[in-house]
Biopython code that builds the backbone (N, CA, C, O; Angstrom):
import numpy as np
from Bio.PDB.StructureBuilder import StructureBuilder

atoms = [
    (1, "MET", "N", (-118.722, 97.439, -5.767)),
    (1, "MET", "CA", (-117.285, 97.461, -5.661)),
    (1, "MET", "C", (-116.898, 98.639, -4.771)),
    (1, "MET", "O", (-117.330, 99.767, -5.009)),
    (2, "SER", "N", (-116.105, 98.385, -3.771)),
    (2, "SER", "CA", (-115.729, 99.454, -2.854)),
    (2, "SER", "C", (-114.635, 100.320, -3.463)),
    (2, "SER", "O", (-113.974, 99.932, -4.426)),
    (3, "LYS", "N", (-114.460, 101.491, -2.885)),
    (3, "LYS", "CA", (-113.444, 102.420, -3.381)),
    (3, "LYS", "C", (-112.049, 101.817, -3.210)),
    (3, "LYS", "O", (-111.181, 102.019, -4.059)),
    (4, "ARG", "N", (-111.827, 101.077, -2.117)),
    (4, "ARG", "CA", (-110.513, 100.486, -1.851)),
    (4, "ARG", "C", (-110.177, 99.412, -2.884)),
    (4, "ARG", "O", (-109.058, 99.395, -3.397)),
    (5, "SER", "N", (-111.113, 98.518, -3.203)),
    (5, "SER", "CA", (-110.823, 97.473, -4.190)),
    (5, "SER", "C", (-110.672, 98.067, -5.583)),
    (5, "SER", "O", (-109.906, 97.555, -6.399)),
    (6, "SER", "N", (-111.403, 99.148, -5.857)),
    (6, "SER", "CA", (-111.257, 99.831, -7.135)),
    (6, "SER", "C", (-109.863, 100.427, -7.264)),
    (6, "SER", "O", (-109.256, 100.377, -8.334)),
    (7, "LEU", "N", (-109.358, 100.988, -6.176)),
    (7, "LEU", "CA", (-108.025, 101.569, -6.159)),
    (7, "LEU", "C", (-106.976, 100.485, -6.382)),
    (7, "LEU", "O", (-106.012, 100.699, -7.117)),
    (8, "MET", "N", (-107.154, 99.335, -5.759)),
    (8, "MET", "CA", (-106.221, 98.227, -5.928)),
    (8, "MET", "C", (-106.238, 97.723, -7.366)),
    (8, "MET", "O", (-105.188, 97.388, -7.913)),
    (9, "ASP", "N", (-107.404, 97.665, -7.978)),
    (9, "ASP", "CA", (-107.492, 97.215, -9.362)),
    (9, "ASP", "C", (-106.781, 98.181, -10.303)),
    (9, "ASP", "O", (-106.099, 97.755, -11.235)),
    (10, "ARG", "N", (-106.940, 99.488, -10.059)),
    (10, "ARG", "CA", (-106.263, 100.477, -10.897)),
    (10, "ARG", "C", (-104.750, 100.394, -10.720)),
    (10, "ARG", "O", (-104.001, 100.515, -11.690)),
    (11, "ARG", "N", (-104.303, 100.188, -9.488)),
    (11, "ARG", "CA", (-102.864, 100.044, -9.244)),
    (11, "ARG", "C", (-102.311, 98.834, -9.987)),
    (11, "ARG", "O", (-101.249, 98.907, -10.604)),
    (12, "ALA", "N", (-103.033, 97.729, -9.924)),
    (12, "ALA", "CA", (-102.587, 96.522, -10.622)),
    (12, "ALA", "C", (-102.545, 96.756, -12.127)),
    (12, "ALA", "O", (-101.615, 96.314, -12.801)),
    (13, "LEU", "N", (-103.549, 97.449, -12.654)),
    (13, "LEU", "CA", (-103.590, 97.738, -14.081)),
    (13, "LEU", "C", (-102.417, 98.614, -14.494)),
    (13, "LEU", "O", (-101.734, 98.320, -15.475)),
    (14, "PHE", "N", (-102.183, 99.692, -13.747)),
    (14, "PHE", "CA", (-101.083, 100.595, -14.087)),
    (14, "PHE", "C", (-99.726, 99.919, -13.899)),
    (14, "PHE", "O", (-98.807, 100.147, -14.686)),
    (15, "SER", "N", (-99.596, 99.097, -12.870)),
    (15, "SER", "CA", (-98.342, 98.369, -12.664)),
    (15, "SER", "C", (-98.077, 97.409, -13.807)),
    (15, "SER", "O", (-96.952, 97.315, -14.297)),
    (16, "SER", "N", (-99.107, 96.699, -14.231)),
    (16, "SER", "CA", (-98.962, 95.762, -15.346)),
    (16, "SER", "C", (-98.619, 96.493, -16.633)),
    (16, "SER", "O", (-97.773, 96.038, -17.403)),
    (17, "ALA", "N", (-99.275, 97.630, -16.870)),
    (17, "ALA", "CA", (-98.998, 98.410, -18.076)),
    (17, "ALA", "C", (-97.572, 98.939, -18.063)),
    (17, "ALA", "O", (-96.895, 98.918, -19.091)),
    (18, "ALA", "N", (-97.111, 99.409, -16.917)),
    (18, "ALA", "CA", (-95.742, 99.917, -16.810)),
    (18, "ALA", "C", (-94.735, 98.796, -17.028)),
    (18, "ALA", "O", (-93.723, 98.989, -17.701)),
    (19, "ALA", "N", (-95.008, 97.630, -16.462)),
    (19, "ALA", "CA", (-94.107, 96.493, -16.644)),
    (19, "ALA", "C", (-94.067, 96.060, -18.101)),
    (19, "ALA", "O", (-92.998, 95.738, -18.618)),
    (20, "ALA", "N", (-95.209, 96.046, -18.767)),
    (20, "ALA", "CA", (-95.258, 95.665, -20.181)),
    (20, "ALA", "C", (-94.498, 96.667, -21.041)),
    (20, "ALA", "O", (-93.782, 96.273, -21.962)),
    (21, "ALA", "N", (-94.646, 97.959, -20.752)),
    (21, "ALA", "CA", (-93.931, 98.984, -21.517)),
    (21, "ALA", "C", (-92.429, 98.865, -21.305)),
    (21, "ALA", "O", (-91.655, 98.999, -22.253)),
    (22, "LEU", "N", (-92.016, 98.618, -20.080)),
    (22, "LEU", "CA", (-90.602, 98.458, -19.784)),
    (22, "LEU", "C", (-90.038, 97.227, -20.477)),
    (22, "LEU", "O", (-88.930, 97.267, -21.012)),
    (23, "LEU", "N", (-90.781, 96.151, -20.471)),
    (23, "LEU", "CA", (-90.349, 94.927, -21.127)),
    (23, "LEU", "C", (-90.229, 95.120, -22.632)),
    (23, "LEU", "O", (-89.285, 94.622, -23.246)),
    (24, "ALA", "N", (-91.170, 95.834, -23.230)),
    (24, "ALA", "CA", (-91.121, 96.090, -24.668)),
    (24, "ALA", "C", (-89.950, 96.994, -25.027)),
    (24, "ALA", "O", (-89.369, 96.850, -26.102)),
    (25, "ALA", "N", (-89.597, 97.915, -24.152)),
    (25, "ALA", "CA", (-88.497, 98.845, -24.424)),
    (25, "ALA", "C", (-87.137, 98.173, -24.339)),
    (25, "ALA", "O", (-86.159, 98.691, -24.879)),
    (26, "THR", "N", (-87.058, 97.033, -23.672)),
    (26, "THR", "CA", (-85.773, 96.350, -23.528)),
    (26, "THR", "C", (-85.638, 95.204, -24.516)),
    (26, "THR", "O", (-84.871, 94.272, -24.274)),
    (27, "GLY", "N", (-86.353, 95.253, -25.606)),
    (27, "GLY", "CA", (-86.289, 94.195, -26.603)),
    (27, "GLY", "C", (-84.884, 94.011, -27.152)),
    (27, "GLY", "O", (-84.086, 94.949, -27.169)),
    (28, "VAL", "N", (-84.590, 92.810, -27.594)),
    (28, "VAL", "CA", (-83.279, 92.481, -28.129)),
    (28, "VAL", "C", (-83.322, 92.609, -29.640)),
    (28, "VAL", "O", (-84.220, 92.076, -30.292)),
    (29, "SER", "N", (-82.354, 93.312, -30.191)),
    (29, "SER", "CA", (-82.307, 93.439, -31.645)),
    (29, "SER", "C", (-81.681, 92.183, -32.240)),
    (29, "SER", "O", (-81.022, 91.410, -31.544)),
    (30, "ALA", "N", (-81.895, 91.995, -33.526)),
    (30, "ALA", "CA", (-81.349, 90.826, -34.211)),
    (30, "ALA", "C", (-79.827, 90.905, -34.226)),
    (30, "ALA", "O", (-79.253, 91.983, -34.376)),
    (31, "ALA", "N", (-79.189, 89.771, -34.072)),
    (31, "ALA", "CA", (-77.730, 89.729, -34.066)),
    (31, "ALA", "C", (-77.195, 89.936, -35.473)),
    (31, "ALA", "O", (-77.815, 89.522, -36.452)),
    (32, "GLY", "N", (-76.057, 90.569, -35.563)),
    (32, "GLY", "CA", (-75.408, 90.778, -36.847)),
    (32, "GLY", "C", (-74.697, 89.515, -37.302)),
    (32, "GLY", "O", (-74.737, 88.486, -36.627)),
    (33, "ALA", "N", (-74.059, 89.604, -38.436)),
    (33, "ALA", "CA", (-73.317, 88.459, -38.967)),
    (33, "ALA", "C", (-72.123, 88.168, -38.059)),
    (33, "ALA", "O", (-71.500, 89.098, -37.547)),
    (34, "PRO", "N", (-71.797, 86.894, -37.852)),
    (34, "PRO", "CA", (-70.655, 86.570, -37.001)),
    (34, "PRO", "C", (-69.350, 87.060, -37.613)),
    (34, "PRO", "O", (-69.198, 87.082, -38.835)),
    (35, "LYS", "N", (-68.411, 87.452, -36.760)),
    (35, "LYS", "CA", (-67.112, 87.935, -37.216)),
    (35, "LYS", "C", (-66.060, 86.864, -36.988)),
    (35, "LYS", "O", (-66.127, 86.104, -36.022)),
    (36, "SER", "N", (-65.110, 86.813, -37.870)),
    (36, "SER", "CA", (-64.003, 85.876, -37.748)),
    (36, "SER", "C", (-63.052, 86.343, -36.653)),
    (36, "SER", "O", (-62.890, 87.544, -36.434)),
    (37, "GLY", "N", (-62.432, 85.406, -35.978)),
    (37, "GLY", "CA", (-61.456, 85.758, -34.953)),
    (37, "GLY", "C", (-62.042, 85.680, -33.570)),
    (37, "GLY", "O", (-63.186, 85.262, -33.389)),
    (38, "GLY", "N", (-61.270, 86.075, -32.611)),
    (38, "GLY", "CA", (-61.716, 86.054, -31.232)),
    (38, "GLY", "C", (-60.848, 85.147, -30.388)),
    (38, "GLY", "O", (-59.788, 84.701, -30.828)),
    (39, "ARG", "N", (-61.294, 84.878, -29.187)),
    (39, "ARG", "CA", (-60.524, 84.071, -28.254)),
    (39, "ARG", "C", (-61.429, 83.002, -27.663)),
    (39, "ARG", "O", (-62.547, 83.285, -27.233)),
    (40, "LEU", "N", (-60.937, 81.787, -27.648)),
    (40, "LEU", "CA", (-61.655, 80.670, -27.042)),
    (40, "LEU", "C", (-60.995, 80.361, -25.707)),
    (40, "LEU", "O", (-59.798, 80.082, -25.644)),
    (41, "ARG", "N", (-61.779, 80.413, -24.651)),
    (41, "ARG", "CA", (-61.251, 80.090, -23.325)),
    (41, "ARG", "C", (-61.931, 78.818, -22.837)),
    (41, "ARG", "O", (-63.158, 78.708, -22.837)),
    (42, "ILE", "N", (-61.111, 77.865, -22.424)),
    (42, "ILE", "CA", (-61.624, 76.587, -21.948)),
    (42, "ILE", "C", (-61.058, 76.328, -20.559)),
    (42, "ILE", "O", (-59.865, 76.525, -20.328)),
    (43, "ALA", "N", (-61.885, 75.899, -19.655)),
    (43, "ALA", "CA", (-61.438, 75.538, -18.313)),
    (43, "ALA", "C", (-61.444, 74.023, -18.190)),
    (43, "ALA", "O", (-62.459, 73.377, -18.450)),
    (44, "LEU", "N", (-60.328, 73.467, -17.800)),
    (44, "LEU", "CA", (-60.213, 72.033, -17.585)),
    (44, "LEU", "C", (-59.846, 71.785, -16.133)),
    (44, "LEU", "O", (-59.077, 72.541, -15.539)),
    (45, "SER", "N", (-60.393, 70.737, -15.571)),
    (45, "SER", "CA", (-60.040, 70.374, -14.207)),
    (45, "SER", "C", (-58.559, 70.020, -14.157)),
    (45, "SER", "O", (-58.100, 69.167, -14.917)),
    (46, "GLY", "N", (-57.823, 70.655, -13.285)),
    (46, "GLY", "CA", (-56.398, 70.372, -13.159)),
    (46, "GLY", "C", (-55.554, 71.050, -14.214)),
    (46, "GLY", "O", (-54.359, 70.770, -14.313)),
    (47, "GLY", "N", (-56.144, 71.944, -15.013)),
    (47, "GLY", "CA", (-55.392, 72.628, -16.058)),
    (47, "GLY", "C", (-54.477, 73.695, -15.485)),
    (47, "GLY", "O", (-54.708, 74.207, -14.389)),
    (48, "THR", "N", (-53.436, 74.023, -16.236)),
    (48, "THR", "CA", (-52.506, 75.079, -15.837)),
    (48, "THR", "C", (-52.418, 76.107, -16.949)),
    (48, "THR", "O", (-52.913, 75.879, -18.053)),
    (49, "ARG", "N", (-51.787, 77.242, -16.661)),
    (49, "ARG", "CA", (-51.639, 78.290, -17.667)),
    (49, "ARG", "C", (-50.700, 77.852, -18.787)),
    (49, "ARG", "O", (-50.736, 78.423, -19.877)),
    (50, "GLN", "N", (-49.864, 76.851, -18.537)),
    (50, "GLN", "CA", (-48.928, 76.385, -19.550)),
    (50, "GLN", "C", (-49.554, 75.379, -20.512)),
    (50, "GLN", "O", (-48.934, 75.035, -21.518)),
    (51, "ASP", "N", (-50.750, 74.905, -20.233)),
    (51, "ASP", "CA", (-51.416, 73.959, -21.130)),
    (51, "ASP", "C", (-51.714, 74.639, -22.457)),
    (51, "ASP", "O", (-52.073, 75.816, -22.490)),
    (52, "THR", "N", (-51.567, 73.906, -23.537)),
    (52, "THR", "CA", (-51.869, 74.440, -24.865)),
    (52, "THR", "C", (-52.881, 73.544, -25.546)),
    (52, "THR", "O", (-53.130, 72.421, -25.109)),
    (53, "TRP", "N", (-53.460, 74.051, -26.618)),
    (53, "TRP", "CA", (-54.444, 73.287, -27.377)),
    (53, "TRP", "C", (-53.818, 72.031, -27.961)),
    (53, "TRP", "O", (-54.452, 70.975, -27.985)),
    (54, "ALA", "N", (-52.583, 72.133, -28.432)),
    (54, "ALA", "CA", (-51.919, 71.017, -29.110)),
    (54, "ALA", "C", (-50.968, 70.276, -28.181)),
    (54, "ALA", "O", (-49.984, 69.692, -28.634)),
    (55, "LYS", "N", (-51.255, 70.297, -26.905)),
    (55, "LYS", "CA", (-50.384, 69.623, -25.942)),
    (55, "LYS", "C", (-50.309, 68.137, -26.272)),
    (55, "LYS", "O", (-51.334, 67.505, -26.529)),
    (56, "GLY", "N", (-49.112, 67.581, -26.266)),
    (56, "GLY", "CA", (-48.932, 66.182, -26.649)),
    (56, "GLY", "C", (-49.170, 65.229, -25.503)),
    (56, "GLY", "O", (-48.251, 64.514, -25.105)),
    (57, "ASP", "N", (-50.368, 65.194, -24.961)),
    (57, "ASP", "CA", (-50.634, 64.318, -23.823)),
    (57, "ASP", "C", (-51.528, 63.139, -24.193)),
    (57, "ASP", "O", (-52.288, 62.648, -23.359)),
    (58, "GLY", "N", (-51.439, 62.698, -25.412)),
    (58, "GLY", "CA", (-52.182, 61.516, -25.802)),
    (58, "GLY", "C", (-53.368, 61.818, -26.695)),
    (58, "GLY", "O", (-53.974, 62.887, -26.620)),
    (59, "LEU", "N", (-53.678, 60.868, -27.525)),
    (59, "LEU", "CA", (-54.750, 61.025, -28.502)),
    (59, "LEU", "C", (-56.104, 61.225, -27.837)),
    (59, "LEU", "O", (-56.914, 62.019, -28.315)),
    (60, "PHE", "N", (-56.361, 60.519, -26.747)),
    (60, "PHE", "CA", (-57.662, 60.635, -26.096)),
    (60, "PHE", "C", (-57.945, 62.070, -25.669)),
    (60, "PHE", "O", (-59.030, 62.591, -25.931)),
    (61, "MET", "N", (-56.981, 62.714, -25.014)),
    (61, "MET", "CA", (-57.195, 64.088, -24.549)),
    (61, "MET", "C", (-57.301, 65.057, -25.716)),
    (61, "MET", "O", (-58.058, 66.024, -25.640)),
    (62, "GLN", "N", (-56.556, 64.820, -26.798)),
    (62, "GLN", "CA", (-56.683, 65.684, -27.975)),
    (62, "GLN", "C", (-58.085, 65.584, -28.550)),
    (62, "GLN", "O", (-58.695, 66.600, -28.882)),
    (63, "VAL", "N", (-58.597, 64.377, -28.670)),
    (63, "VAL", "CA", (-59.947, 64.181, -29.196)),
    (63, "VAL", "C", (-60.981, 64.768, -28.239)),
    (63, "VAL", "O", (-61.962, 65.367, -28.682)),
    (64, "ALA", "N", (-60.775, 64.605, -26.942)),
    (64, "ALA", "CA", (-61.716, 65.156, -25.960)),
    (64, "ALA", "C", (-61.758, 66.675, -26.043)),
    (64, "ALA", "O", (-62.839, 67.262, -26.007)),
    (65, "ARG", "N", (-60.598, 67.325, -26.155)),
    (65, "ARG", "CA", (-60.570, 68.789, -26.268)),
    (65, "ARG", "C", (-61.254, 69.245, -27.543)),
    (65, "ARG", "O", (-62.048, 70.185, -27.521)),
    (66, "GLN", "N", (-60.956, 68.595, -28.640)),
    (66, "GLN", "CA", (-61.561, 69.000, -29.904)),
    (66, "GLN", "C", (-63.050, 68.692, -29.926)),
    (66, "GLN", "O", (-63.814, 69.401, -30.581)),
    (67, "GLY", "N", (-63.475, 67.652, -29.224)),
    (67, "GLY", "CA", (-64.890, 67.312, -29.154)),
    (67, "GLY", "C", (-65.716, 68.349, -28.421)),
    (67, "GLY", "O", (-66.932, 68.412, -28.602)),
    (68, "MET", "N", (-65.071, 69.170, -27.590)),
    (68, "MET", "CA", (-65.792, 70.238, -26.907)),
    (68, "MET", "C", (-66.086, 71.403, -27.845)),
    (68, "MET", "O", (-66.946, 72.235, -27.554)),
    (69, "VAL", "N", (-65.369, 71.464, -28.977)),
    (69, "VAL", "CA", (-65.502, 72.599, -29.887)),
    (69, "VAL", "C", (-66.136, 72.200, -31.212)),
    (69, "VAL", "O", (-66.973, 72.929, -31.744)),
    (70, "PHE", "N", (-65.747, 71.056, -31.744)),
    (70, "PHE", "CA", (-66.188, 70.644, -33.070)),
    (70, "PHE", "C", (-67.206, 69.517, -32.987)),
    (70, "PHE", "O", (-67.079, 68.628, -32.145)),
    (71, "ASP", "N", (-68.211, 69.546, -33.848)),
    (71, "ASP", "CA", (-69.138, 68.429, -33.975)),
    (71, "ASP", "C", (-68.510, 67.375, -34.877)),
    (71, "ASP", "O", (-67.663, 67.689, -35.713)),
    (72, "THR", "N", (-68.924, 66.133, -34.705)),
    (72, "THR", "CA", (-68.423, 65.042, -35.535)),
    (72, "THR", "C", (-69.559, 64.495, -36.390)),
    (72, "THR", "O", (-70.721, 64.852, -36.197)),
    (73, "LEU", "N", (-69.212, 63.624, -37.338)),
    (73, "LEU", "CA", (-70.241, 63.047, -38.202)),
    (73, "LEU", "C", (-71.194, 62.167, -37.413)),
    (73, "LEU", "O", (-72.406, 62.202, -37.629)),
    (74, "THR", "N", (-70.647, 61.379, -36.502)),
    (74, "THR", "CA", (-71.477, 60.487, -35.691)),
    (74, "THR", "C", (-71.077, 60.619, -34.229)),
    (74, "THR", "O", (-70.031, 61.181, -33.903)),
    (75, "GLU", "N", (-71.927, 60.092, -33.358)),
    (75, "GLU", "CA", (-71.616, 60.052, -31.932)),
    (75, "GLU", "C", (-72.197, 58.778, -31.345)),
    (75, "GLU", "O", (-73.104, 58.174, -31.918)),
    (76, "VAL", "N", (-71.675, 58.383, -30.219)),
    (76, "VAL", "CA", (-72.181, 57.200, -29.529)),
    (76, "VAL", "C", (-73.285, 57.651, -28.578)),
    (76, "VAL", "O", (-73.072, 58.506, -27.718)),
    (77, "ALA", "N", (-74.460, 57.065, -28.746)),
    (77, "ALA", "CA", (-75.611, 57.407, -27.907)),
    (77, "ALA", "C", (-75.440, 56.803, -26.517)),
    (77, "ALA", "O", (-74.546, 55.987, -26.296)),
    (78, "ALA", "N", (-76.285, 57.199, -25.597)),
    (78, "ALA", "CA", (-76.215, 56.713, -24.216)),
    (78, "ALA", "C", (-76.386, 55.199, -24.133)),
    (78, "ALA", "O", (-75.853, 54.564, -23.222)),
    (79, "ASN", "N", (-77.126, 54.617, -25.078)),
    (79, "ASN", "CA", (-77.342, 53.163, -25.048)),
    (79, "ASN", "C", (-76.268, 52.395, -25.814)),
    (79, "ASN", "O", (-76.382, 51.180, -25.976)),
    (80, "GLY", "N", (-75.212, 53.090, -26.294)),
    (80, "GLY", "CA", (-74.101, 52.427, -26.969)),
    (80, "GLY", "C", (-74.233, 52.322, -28.472)),
    (80, "GLY", "O", (-73.303, 51.856, -29.131)),
    (81, "THR", "N", (-75.348, 52.735, -29.035)),
    (81, "THR", "CA", (-75.519, 52.678, -30.487)),
    (81, "THR", "C", (-74.928, 53.925, -31.133)),
    (81, "THR", "O", (-74.734, 54.952, -30.483)),
    (82, "LEU", "N", (-74.650, 53.809, -32.418)),
    (82, "LEU", "CA", (-74.108, 54.929, -33.170)),
    (82, "LEU", "C", (-75.252, 55.727, -33.760)),
    (82, "LEU", "O", (-76.169, 55.154, -34.349)),
    (83, "ARG", "N", (-75.212, 57.040, -33.611)),
    (83, "ARG", "CA", (-76.238, 57.889, -34.196)),
    (83, "ARG", "C", (-75.569, 59.076, -34.874)),
    (83, "ARG", "O", (-74.436, 59.431, -34.551)),
    (84, "GLY", "N", (-76.276, 59.680, -35.810)),
    (84, "GLY", "CA", (-75.724, 60.808, -36.543)),
    (84, "GLY", "C", (-75.708, 62.075, -35.712)),
    (84, "GLY", "O", (-76.667, 62.379, -35.002)),
    (85, "GLU", "N", (-74.617, 62.808, -35.803)),
    (85, "GLU", "CA", (-74.560, 64.127, -35.177)),
    (85, "GLU", "C", (-74.658, 65.163, -36.296)),
    (85, "GLU", "O", (-75.602, 65.952, -36.320)),
    (86, "LEU", "N", (-73.697, 65.172, -37.221)),
    (86, "LEU", "CA", (-73.804, 65.996, -38.419)),
    (86, "LEU", "C", (-74.346, 65.187, -39.593)),
    (86, "LEU", "O", (-75.056, 65.717, -40.448)),
    (87, "ALA", "N", (-74.006, 63.902, -39.627)),
    (87, "ALA", "CA", (-74.452, 63.040, -40.723)),
    (87, "ALA", "C", (-75.938, 62.736, -40.573)),
    (87, "ALA", "O", (-76.434, 62.521, -39.467)),
    (88, "ILE", "N", (-76.635, 62.722, -41.698)),
    (88, "ILE", "CA", (-78.056, 62.372, -41.652)),
    (88, "ILE", "C", (-78.283, 60.928, -42.084)),
    (88, "ILE", "O", (-79.402, 60.422, -41.992)),
    (89, "GLY", "N", (-77.240, 60.266, -42.552)),
    (89, "GLY", "CA", (-77.339, 58.866, -42.929)),
    (89, "GLY", "C", (-75.991, 58.354, -43.413)),
    (89, "GLY", "O", (-75.109, 59.144, -43.748)),
    (90, "TRP", "N", (-75.827, 57.031, -43.453)),
    (90, "TRP", "CA", (-74.594, 56.436, -43.941)),
    (90, "TRP", "C", (-74.857, 55.001, -44.327)),
    (90, "TRP", "O", (-75.829, 54.392, -43.880)),
    (91, "THR", "N", (-73.983, 54.462, -45.160)),
    (91, "THR", "CA", (-74.057, 53.058, -45.576)),
    (91, "THR", "C", (-72.680, 52.438, -45.431)),
    (91, "THR", "O", (-71.665, 53.129, -45.520)),
    (92, "ALA", "N", (-72.650, 51.133, -45.207)),
    (92, "ALA", "CA", (-71.384, 50.412, -45.082)),
    (92, "ALA", "C", (-70.939, 49.924, -46.449)),
    (92, "ALA", "O", (-71.761, 49.515, -47.269)),
    (93, "SER", "N", (-69.639, 49.968, -46.690)),
    (93, "SER", "CA", (-69.102, 49.440, -47.950)),
    (93, "SER", "C", (-68.599, 48.021, -47.706)),
    (93, "SER", "O", (-68.254, 47.679, -46.575)),
    (94, "PRO", "N", (-68.550, 47.178, -48.760)),
    (94, "PRO", "CA", (-68.141, 45.781, -48.572)),
    (94, "PRO", "C", (-66.676, 45.620, -48.170)),
    (94, "PRO", "O", (-66.310, 44.583, -47.617)),
    (95, "ASP", "N", (-65.848, 46.596, -48.426)),
    (95, "ASP", "CA", (-64.430, 46.442, -48.083)),
    (95, "ASP", "C", (-64.215, 46.916, -46.680)),
    (95, "ASP", "O", (-63.090, 46.877, -46.181)),
]
sb = StructureBuilder()
sb.init_structure("model")
sb.init_model(0)
sb.init_chain("A")
sb.init_seg("    ")
for serial, (resi, resn, name, xyz) in enumerate(atoms, 1):
    if name == "N":
        sb.init_residue(resn, " ", resi, " ")
    sb.init_atom(name, np.array(xyz, "f"), 0.0, 1.0, " ", f" {name:<3s}", serial, name[0])
structure = sb.get_structure()
């Protein structure tokens, strides 16, 4: 092994060790308990500053806005079938 390749190997070793130490020092601590409150900001195509969450522009848009925030019991899959989102099962009643 030549002196030059030995030097390159040591540089690679020290560089890797320094990178590993730096990566370990920037570890993320566990998140605390969530806090109540805050602000929800939503961007809609064609939206204005006067738009509100409860804007009376039709049931479809109200459901679409709420669907961006809240999960539902079921959802329509890409193939058109109904699948559970929050629900893990369901049965039909005779009425």
